C-alpha positions in Angstrom: 0.2 2.1 11.0 -1.1 -1.3 9.9 2.1 -3.4 9.4 0.2 -6.4 8.0 -1.3 -4.2 5.2 2.1 -2.7 4.4 3.5 -6.2 4.1 0.6 -7.4 2.0 1.1 -4.4 -0.4 4.8 -5.0 -0.9 4.3 -8.8 -1.4 1.6 -8.2 -4.0 4.2 -6.2 -6.0 7.1 -8.6 -5.3 5.4 -11.6 -6.9 5.0 -9.8 -10.3 7.5 -7.0 -10.4 11.3 -7.5 -10.3 13.4 -5.0 -8.4 14.9 -2.5 -10.8 18.5 -3.6 -10.1 17.7 -7.2 -11.1 15.7 -6.2 -14.2 18.4 -3.9 -15.3 21.0 -6.7 -15.2 18.7 -9.0 -17.2 18.2 -6.3 -19.9 21.9 -5.6 -20.1 22.6 -9.3 -20.4 20.3 -9.5 -23.4 22.2 -6.7 -25.1 25.5 -8.5 -24.6 24.7 -12.2 -24.9 26.3 -13.7 -28.0 24.6 -17.1 -28.1 21.4 -17.0 -30.2 19.8 -19.5 -27.9 20.7 -17.5 -24.9 19.4 -14.3 -26.5 16.1 -16.1 -27.3 15.8 -17.1 -23.6 16.5 -13.6 -22.4 14.1 -12.1 -24.9 11.3 -14.3 -23.6 12.3 -13.5 -20.0 12.0 -9.8 -20.7 8.6 -10.4 -22.4 7.5 -12.3 -19.3 8.7 -9.4 -17.0 6.7 -6.9 -19.1 3.6 -8.9 -19.2 3.6 -9.6 -15.4 4.1 -5.9 -14.6 1.2 -5.0 -16.8 -1.1 -7.5 -15.3 -1.9 -9.2 -12.0 -0.2 -12.4 -13.0 2.9 -13.6 -11.0 6.3 -13.7 -12.8 6.6 -17.4 -12.3 4.2 -20.3 -11.4 6.5 -21.2 -8.5 5.6 -18.2 -6.3 8.0 -19.5 -3.7 8.1 -19.9 0.0 8.1 -16.8 2.1 11.6 -16.2 3.6 11.9 -13.3 5.9 14.6 -11.4 7.8 13.4 -9.0 10.5 15.9 -6.4 11.9 14.5 -5.0 15.2 15.2 -1.3 15.9 18.1 -0.6 18.3 17.2 1.0 21.6 13.4 0.3 21.4 11.1 -2.1 23.1 9.0 -3.8 20.5 6.4 -6.5 20.6 8.0 -9.3 18.7 4.9 -11.5 18.8 3.0 -8.6 17.1 5.6 -8.4 14.4 5.5 -12.1 13.8 1.7 -12.0 13.6 1.7 -9.1 11.1 4.3 -10.9 8.9 2.2 -14.0 8.7 -1.1 -12.1 8.3 0.4 -9.9 5.5 1.9 -12.8 3.7 -1.4 -14.7 3.8 -3.4 -11.8 2.5 -0.9 -11.3 -0.3 -1.1 -15.0 -1.2 -4.8 -14.8 -1.5 -5.0 -11.5 -3.4 -2.0 -11.8 -5.7 -2.6 -15.4 -7.1 0.3 -17.0 -5.2 0.5 -20.7 -5.9 0.0 -22.7 -2.7 3.3 -24.5 -2.4 3.9 -25.2 1.3 3.3 -28.6 3.0 2.7 -28.8 6.8 4.9 -31.8 7.4 8.0 -32.5 5.3 8.4 -36.3 5.2 5.2 -38.4 5.6 1.8 -36.8 4.8 3.1 -33.7 3.0 -0.4 -32.2 3.2 -0.7 -28.7 1.7 -1.3 -25.9 4.2 -3.4 -24.1 1.5 -2.1 -20.8 2.8 1.6 -20.7 1.8 2.3 -20.3 5.5 4.1 -20.4 7.8 6.7 -17.8 6.8 10.3 -18.7 7.5 11.4 -15.9 9.8 14.9 -14.9 11.1 15.6 -12.2 13.6 18.4 -9.7 14.1 19.0 -6.5 16.0 19.4 -3.5 13.7 22.2 -0.9 14.1 19.7 1.9 13.4 16.4 3.0 14.9 14.4 1.3 12.2 12.3 -1.9 11.9 13.4 -3.4 8.7 11.7 -6.5 7.1 13.1 -8.2 4.1 11.4 -11.0 2.1 12.7 -13.4 -0.5 10.1 -15.3 -2.5 12.1 -18.5 -2.5 11.2 -20.8 -5.4 12.5 -24.3 -5.0 13.7 -24.9 -8.5 16.6 -22.8 -7.4 16.5 -23.6 -3.7 17.0 -27.3 -4.4 20.4 -26.3 -6.0 21.6 -24.5 -2.9 24.3 -26.3 -0.9 26.7 -26.0 2.1 30.3 -27.3 2.0 32.5 -27.6 5.1 36.0 -26.8 3.8 39.3 -27.2 5.5 40.8 -24.0 6.9 43.8 -24.5 4.6 41.7 -24.5 1.5 41.7 -20.8 1.4 40.5 -18.6 -1.5 41.1 -21.2 -4.2 39.1 -23.8 -2.2 36.2 -21.4 -1.8 36.3 -20.6 -5.6 36.5 -24.3 -6.5 33.7 -25.3 -4.2 31.2 -22.6 -5.4 32.0 -23.2 -9.0 31.5 -26.9 -8.5 28.1 -26.3 -6.8 27.0 -24.1 -9.7 28.3 -26.6 -12.2 26.2 -29.4 -10.5 23.1 -27.1 -10.7 23.6 -26.6 -14.4 20.4 -25.4 -16.1 18.1 -26.6 -13.3 17.7 -23.3 -11.4 16.4 -21.4 -14.5 19.6 -19.3 -15.3 20.8 -16.7 -15.5 21.2 -16.9 -11.7 21.6 -14.5 -8.8 24.0 -16.1 -6.3 24.5 -15.5 -2.6 27.6 -16.9 -0.9 28.0 -17.2 2.9 31.4 -17.8 4.3 32.2 -18.4 8.0 30.4 -19.0 11.2 28.9 -22.5 11.6 27.1 -24.6 9.0 23.7 -22.9 9.7 25.2 -19.4 10.0 26.9 -19.8 6.6 23.5 -20.7 5.0 21.9 -17.7 6.6 24.7 -15.5 5.3 24.2 -16.8 1.8 20.5 -15.8 2.0 21.4 -12.3 3.4 23.8 -11.9 0.5 20.8 -12.1 -1.9 19.3 -9.1 -0.2 22.1 -6.8 -1.3 21.5 -4.7 -4.4 22.3 -6.9 -7.4 25.7 -6.2 -8.9 26.9 -4.1 -5.9 30.4 -5.1 -4.8 31.4 -6.1 -1.2 32.9 -3.2 0.7 36.1 -5.1 1.4 38.3 -5.1 -1.7 39.4 -8.7 -1.0 35.9 -10.1 -1.1 34.9 -7.8 -3.9 37.8 -9.4 -5.9 36.5 -12.8 -4.9 33.0 -12.0 -6.1 34.5 -10.8 -9.4 36.5 -14.0 -9.9 33.6 -16.2 -9.0 31.4 -14.3 -11.5 34.1 -14.8 -14.2 34.6 -18.5 -13.4 30.9 -19.3 -13.3 30.1 -17.6 -16.5 32.9 -19.5 -18.1 31.0 -22.7 -17.4 28.8 -21.9 -20.5 25.6 -23.0 -18.8 24.0 -19.9 -20.2 20.4 -18.6 -20.1 17.9 -21.4 -19.8 20.9 -23.9 -19.6 21.3 -23.6 -23.4 24.8 -22.2 -23.4 26.0 -18.6 -23.5 27.9 -15.9 -21.8 25.5 -15.3 -18.9 25.1 -18.2 -16.5 24.8 -15.8 -13.6 24.1 -12.1 -13.3 25.4 -11.3 -9.8 27.6 -12.9 -7.1 27.3 -11.5 -3.5 29.3 -12.6 -0.5 28.6 -12.2 3.2 31.1 -13.3 5.9 31.3 -14.0 9.6 34.1 -15.1 12.0 34.6 -18.8 12.2 36.4 -21.5 14.2 40.2 -22.1 13.6 39.4 -25.6 12.4 36.8 -24.8 9.8 35.8 -22.9 6.7 32.0 -23.2 6.1 30.9 -22.1 2.6 27.2 -21.9 1.6 25.6 -21.1 -1.7 22.1 -19.9 -2.1 20.8 -19.8 -5.7 18.1 -17.6 -7.0 16.7 -18.0 -10.6 16.4 -15.0 -12.9 13.1 -14.1 -11.1 14.9 -12.7 -8.1 11.8 -11.6 -6.2 12.3 -9.5 -3.1 10.5 -7.0 -0.9 11.8 -4.5 1.7 9.9 -2.6 4.4 11.5 0.0 6.6 9.7 1.8 9.4 11.1 4.4 11.8 11.1 3.5 15.4 8.9 6.4 16.4 6.2 5.1 14.0 5.9 1.8 15.7 
């Protein structure tokens, strides 16, 4: 098995073909949107989706920065350095073959010289609960990433505080992240853990509810409150400011309530690779 080739293939698809769950929500929004401006935006988004699928052209000029979560198989000894090398090699090959815009600078503050490779990949590591190596990618465009935030709430703020904070963050974003948006919310842990949770939430099937009924209800209320902001498709007003809200949680300190929001634009580009442990 050539892991780098497998990664390359999936990332070549991800840059121009939306996952079916995301595309379905966009098409349903077009049928239900009541704003003529919003319907026009959604109509053109769907046209863009169809043209990208039929060609080798990316869905968006901002092809994003490669964000990756690797889940290592339980009970198996694997060469982590080999996996990291394959992730970067596969991402580089996809960037070259699939017309990714080169959007990564090697140093963030001073020279900001382009790497001309779209590397390095941002990689996070976890242990899996199964005997599978799973690799998930987000193609993280920065029109939406720049609208992501972390808030450190008081533990007494509770459910209402979480709702108010997330709605306020989305309100501040307005039309900048190319709505309708896909939203990931991380709650708990530390500041950095909450941010990671918010990215992991974006990996869930769009529109699928949290298994805990309390958090499923919180997702539903956030969805209602955010769409009531009337940001609408393209920021031009309408029913659909966001298409999905997903929450992930983690235990936290008695004195804190970290809340993070990761924003994805309508081009919610993802890739998933799963390999059985005995194939490694």
